[in-house]
MIVEXKE-72521 format. One record per residue: residue in one letter; x, y, z of N, C-alpha, C, O in turn. Coordinates in nm, 4 decimals, always signed. Layout:
! residues N
A, X, Y, Z, X, Y, Z, X, Y, Z, X, Y, Z
...
***
This chain:
! residues 72
X, +4.3826, -1.3450, -10.5588, +4.3593, -1.3928, -10.6806, +4.4901, -1.3573, -10.7706, +4.5280, -1.2402, -10.7743
X, +4.5457, -1.4384, -10.8288, +4.6746, -1.3857, -10.9282, +4.6024, -1.3694, -11.0604, +4.5257, -1.4527, -11.1088
X, +4.6337, -1.2590, -11.1102, +4.5971, -1.1967, -11.2303, +4.6918, -1.1827, -11.3627, +4.6539, -1.1274, -11.4660
X, +4.8222, -1.2418, -11.3438, +4.9442, -1.2270, -11.4228, +4.9041, -1.2863, -11.5647, +4.8214, -1.3774, -11.5658
X, +4.9500, -1.2467, -11.6679, +4.9293, -1.2946, -11.8234, +5.0066, -1.4061, -11.8149, +5.1090, -1.4121, -11.7469
X, +4.9497, -1.5205, -11.9000, +5.0066, -1.6435, -11.9181, +4.9959, -1.6587, -12.0702, +4.8867, -1.6576, -12.1271
X, +5.1059, -1.6720, -12.1305, +5.1072, -1.7034, -12.3004, +5.1139, -1.8591, -12.2888, +5.1932, -1.9197, -12.2167
X, +5.0140, -1.9185, -12.3748, +5.0252, -2.0682, -12.4112, +4.9899, -2.0874, -12.5530, +4.9055, -2.0203, -12.6126
X, +5.0672, -2.1934, -12.6085, +5.0666, -2.2199, -12.7341, +4.9510, -2.3341, -12.7552, +4.9422, -2.4360, -12.6867
X, +4.8604, -2.2961, -12.8678, +4.7617, -2.4012, -12.8945, +4.7631, -2.4189, -13.0469, +4.8087, -2.3370, -13.1267
X, +4.7055, -2.5403, -13.0769, +4.6824, -2.5690, -13.2384, +4.5370, -2.5461, -13.2654, +4.4446, -2.5911, -13.1976
X, +4.5270, -2.4693, -13.3748, +4.4146, -2.4104, -13.4213, +4.4069, -2.4494, -13.5683, +4.4936, -2.3998, -13.6403
X, +4.3187, -2.5287, -13.6237, +4.3163, -2.5532, -13.7667, +4.4362, -2.6109, -13.8276, +4.4614, -2.5904, -13.9463
X, +4.5056, -2.6765, -13.7583, +4.6344, -2.7268, -13.8055, +4.7671, -2.6284, -13.8033, +4.8735, -2.6490, -13.8616
X, +4.7372, -2.5327, -13.7328, +4.8590, -2.4334, -13.7046, +4.8850, -2.3825, -13.5670, +4.7920, -2.3254, -13.5100
X, +4.9966, -2.3954, -13.5077, +5.0186, -2.3422, -13.3851, +4.9980, -2.1992, -13.3760, +5.0364, -2.1283, -13.4691
X, +4.9389, -2.1462, -13.2693, +4.9416, -1.9889, -13.2358, +4.9500, -1.9684, -13.0778, +4.9047, -2.0516, -12.9993
X, +5.0031, -1.8671, -13.0442, +5.0140, -1.8252, -12.9097, +4.8989, -1.7476, -12.8572, +4.8475, -1.6630, -12.9303
X, +4.8522, -1.7688, -12.7344, +4.7379, -1.6734, -12.7055, +4.7844, -1.6441, -12.5395, +4.8238, -1.7263, -12.4567
X, +4.7668, -1.5165, -12.5270, +4.7897, -1.4649, -12.3881, +4.6739, -1.4131, -12.3280, +4.5926, -1.3371, -12.3805
X, +4.6715, -1.4631, -12.2049, +4.5598, -1.4424, -12.1209, +4.5845, -1.4253, -11.9722, +4.6807, -1.4851, -11.9242
X, +4.5075, -1.3497, -11.8936, +4.5318, -1.3312, -11.7552, +4.4739, -1.4925, -11.7072, +4.4025, -1.5682, -11.7729
X, +4.5225, -1.5095, -11.5929, +4.5035, -1.6309, -11.5233, +4.3470, -1.6641, -11.5052, +4.2997, -1.7750, -11.5302
X, +4.2753, -1.5581, -11.4602, +4.1326, -1.5932, -11.4529, +4.0433, -1.6178, -11.5635, +3.9313, -1.6682, -11.5546
X, +4.1001, -1.5794, -11.6663, +4.0412, -1.6137, -11.8118, +4.0757, -1.7435, -11.8417, +3.9875, -1.8203, -11.8802
X, +4.2168, -1.7896, -11.8276, +4.2459, -1.9353, -11.8452, +4.1497, -2.0330, -11.7550, +4.1020, -2.1370, -11.8003
X, +4.1294, -1.9900, -11.6328, +4.0762, -2.0592, -11.5385, +3.9307, -2.0869, -11.5838, +3.8809, -2.1994, -11.5800
X, +3.8681, -1.9789, -11.6258, +3.7370, -1.9793, -11.6611, +3.7204, -2.0583, -11.7987, +3.6289, -2.1395, -11.8125
X, +3.7909, -2.0376, -11.8763, +3.8084, -2.1202, -12.0009, +3.8020, -2.2690, -11.9753, +3.7150, -2.3403, -12.0252
X, +3.8972, -2.3126, -11.8960, +3.8895, -2.4521, -11.8529, +3.7619, -2.4882, -11.7881, +3.7167, -2.5964, -11.8255
X, +3.6983, -2.4291, -11.7071, +3.5745, -2.4648, -11.6406, +3.4751, -2.4705, -11.7648, +3.4007, -2.5686, -11.7638
X, +3.4614, -2.3856, -11.8676, +3.3653, -2.3932, -11.9491, +3.3835, -2.4986, -12.0513, +3.2871, -2.5606, -12.0962
X, +3.5108, -2.5212, -12.0907, +3.5468, -2.6527, -12.1687, +3.4930, -2.7880, -12.0925, +3.4276, -2.8762, -12.1482
X, +3.5259, -2.7877, -11.9784, +3.4947, -2.9019, -11.8833, +3.3508, -2.9296, -11.8765, +3.3006, -3.0420, -11.8789
X, +3.2845, -2.8100, -11.8672, +3.1263, -2.8202, -11.8447, +3.0787, -2.8713, -11.9838, +2.9773, -2.9410, -11.9814
X, +3.1259, -2.8516, -12.0825, +3.0909, -2.8821, -12.2321, +3.1526, -3.0137, -12.2790, +3.1280, -3.0598, -12.3905
X, +3.2403, -3.0777, -12.1833, +3.2964, -3.1959, -12.2277, +3.3958, -3.2055, -12.3368, +3.4156, -3.3071, -12.4035
X, +3.4576, -3.0907, -12.3504, +3.5727, -3.0683, -12.4598, +3.7158, -3.0093, -12.4054, +3.7285, -2.9403, -12.3043
X, +3.8017, -3.0433, -12.4774, +3.9245, -2.9625, -12.4578, +3.9175, -2.8168, -12.4622, +3.8203, -2.7558, -12.5070
X, +4.0284, -2.7595, -12.4121, +4.0318, -2.6135, -12.4112, +4.0583, -2.5753, -12.5435, +3.9989, -2.4818, -12.5972
X, +4.1616, -2.6561, -12.6098, +4.1994, -2.6448, -12.7587, +4.0898, -2.6583, -12.8431, +4.0942, -2.5898, -12.9453
X, +3.9830, -2.7361, -12.8248, +3.8588, -2.7553, -12.9254, +3.7905, -2.6109, -12.8844, +3.7733, -2.5309, -12.9764
X, +3.7586, -2.5812, -12.7778, +3.6855, -2.4691, -12.7376, +3.7428, -2.3366, -12.7945, +3.6682, -2.2475, -12.8350
X, +3.8800, -2.3268, -12.7961, +3.9509, -2.2042, -12.8596, +3.9301, -2.2343, -12.9937, +3.9147, -2.1307, -13.0585
X, +3.9234, -2.3384, -13.0628, +3.9083, -2.3461, -13.2043, +3.7885, -2.2974, -13.2518, +3.7825, -2.2306, -13.3550
X, +3.6676, -2.3330, -13.1671, +3.5434, -2.2777, -13.2015, +3.5440, -2.1222, -13.1776, +3.4938, -2.0541, -13.2671
X, +3.5937, -2.0598, -13.0698, +3.5778, -1.9266, -13.0760, +3.6510, -1.8505, -13.1804, +3.6069, -1.7472, -13.2307
X, +3.7819, -1.9139, -13.2156, +3.8693, -1.8653, -13.3362, +3.7735, -1.8620, -13.4670, +3.7662, -1.7651, -13.5426
X, +3.7061, -1.9749, -13.4810, +3.6279, -1.9903, -13.6097, +3.5157, -1.8820, -13.6159, +3.4727, -1.8382, -13.7226
X, +3.4705, -1.8410, -13.4893, +3.3746, -1.7314, -13.5127, +3.3950, -1.5875, -13.4684, +3.3012, -1.5117, -13.4439
X, +3.5109, -1.5577, -13.4603, +3.5620, -1.4302, -13.4220, +3.5763, -1.3149, -13.5273, +3.5911, -1.1982, -13.4909
X, +3.5716, -1.3493, -13.6507, +3.5943, -1.2568, -13.7576, +3.7245, -1.1972, -13.7484, +3.8233, -1.2682, -13.7301
X, +3.7335, -1.0628, -13.7605, +3.8527, -0.9871, -13.7486, +3.9036, -0.9693, -13.6092, +4.0206, -0.9351, -13.5923
X, +3.8250, -0.9899, -13.5102, +3.8682, -0.9633, -13.3728, +3.9874, -1.0411, -13.3342, +3.9890, -1.1622, -13.3562
X, +4.0983, -0.9752, -13.2723, +4.1887, -1.0561, -13.2062, +4.1605, -1.1573, -13.1177, +4.0690, -1.1413, -13.0369
X, +4.2387, -1.2820, -13.1204, +4.1967, -1.3922, -13.0475, +4.1790, -1.3841, -12.9120, +4.0746, -1.4140, -12.8540
X, +4.2814, -1.3434, -12.8596, +4.2855, -1.3153, -12.7069, +4.1602, -1.2337, -12.6430, +4.1059, -1.2530, -12.5342
X, +4.1293, -1.1342, -12.7456, +4.0005, -1.0400, -12.7046, +3.8796, -1.1218, -12.7209, +3.7878, -1.1174, -12.6390
X, +3.8782, -1.2004, -12.8309, +3.7670, -1.2782, -12.8658, +3.7303, -1.3902, -12.7478, +3.6139, -1.4181, -12.7188
X, +3.8313, -1.4421, -12.6926, +3.8317, -1.5471, -12.5963, +3.7739, -1.4739, -12.4521, +3.6891, -1.5251, -12.3790
X, +3.8367, -1.3495, -12.4308, +3.7938, -1.2541, -12.3197, +3.6187, -1.2492, -12.3136, +3.5410, -1.2883, -12.2265
X, +3.5951, -1.1816, -12.4501, +3.4525, -1.1549, -12.4729, +3.3614, -1.2868, -12.4526, +3.2573, -1.2784, -12.3873
X, +3.4075, -1.4218, -12.5163, +3.3495, -1.5193, -12.4865, +3.3209, -1.5819, -12.3486, +3.2205, -1.6411, -12.3090
X, +3.4443, -1.5505, -12.2823, +3.4193, -1.5905, -12.1433, +3.3276, -1.5152, -12.0546, +3.2640, -1.5695, -11.9643
X, +3.3214, -1.3684, -12.0867, +3.2365, -1.2795, -12.0054, +3.0905, -1.3187, -12.0425, +3.0025, -1.3200, -11.9565
X, +3.0653, -1.3527, -12.1808, +2.9214, -1.3817, -12.2253, +2.8970, -1.5018, -12.1628, +2.7790, -1.5030, -12.1277
X, +2.9496, -1.5958, -12.1348, +2.9341, -1.7330, -12.0790, +2.9133, -1.7076, -11.9275, +2.8256, -1.7692, -11.8670
X, +2.9930, -1.6176, -11.8661, +2.9442, -1.6068, -11.7238, +2.8372, -1.5219, -11.7181, +2.7540, -1.5453, -11.6305
X, +2.8202, -1.4311, -11.7892, +2.6773, -1.3670, -11.7657, +2.5625, -1.4719, -11.7942, +2.4688, -1.4935, -11.7173
X, +2.5825, -1.5310, -11.9100, +2.4673, -1.6315, -11.9218, +2.4484, -1.7382, -11.8223, +2.3415, -1.7974, -11.8081
X, +2.5425, -1.7586, -11.7617, +2.5413, -1.8721, -11.6393, +2.4681, -1.7991, -11.5133, +2.4302, -1.8713, -11.4211
X, +2.4491, -1.6727, -11.5067, +2.3975, -1.5846, -11.3937, +2.2432, -1.5680, -11.4076, +2.1809, -1.5001, -11.3259
***
């Protein structure tokens, strides 16, 4: 499994921001978005809106972990 970090640019609430995540998190995020029939960008926007003061990359990792635990 490749675990390198990848930085991607996403549009959130009308502005561009960069998000750095390890490959498995990007893959899981795509799977979750597909299961919800939404884009990764929309899903990241929802995570961003709910994260409070938490770093966006960290909020995404915590979200993915919670979703994976919920699925089991």
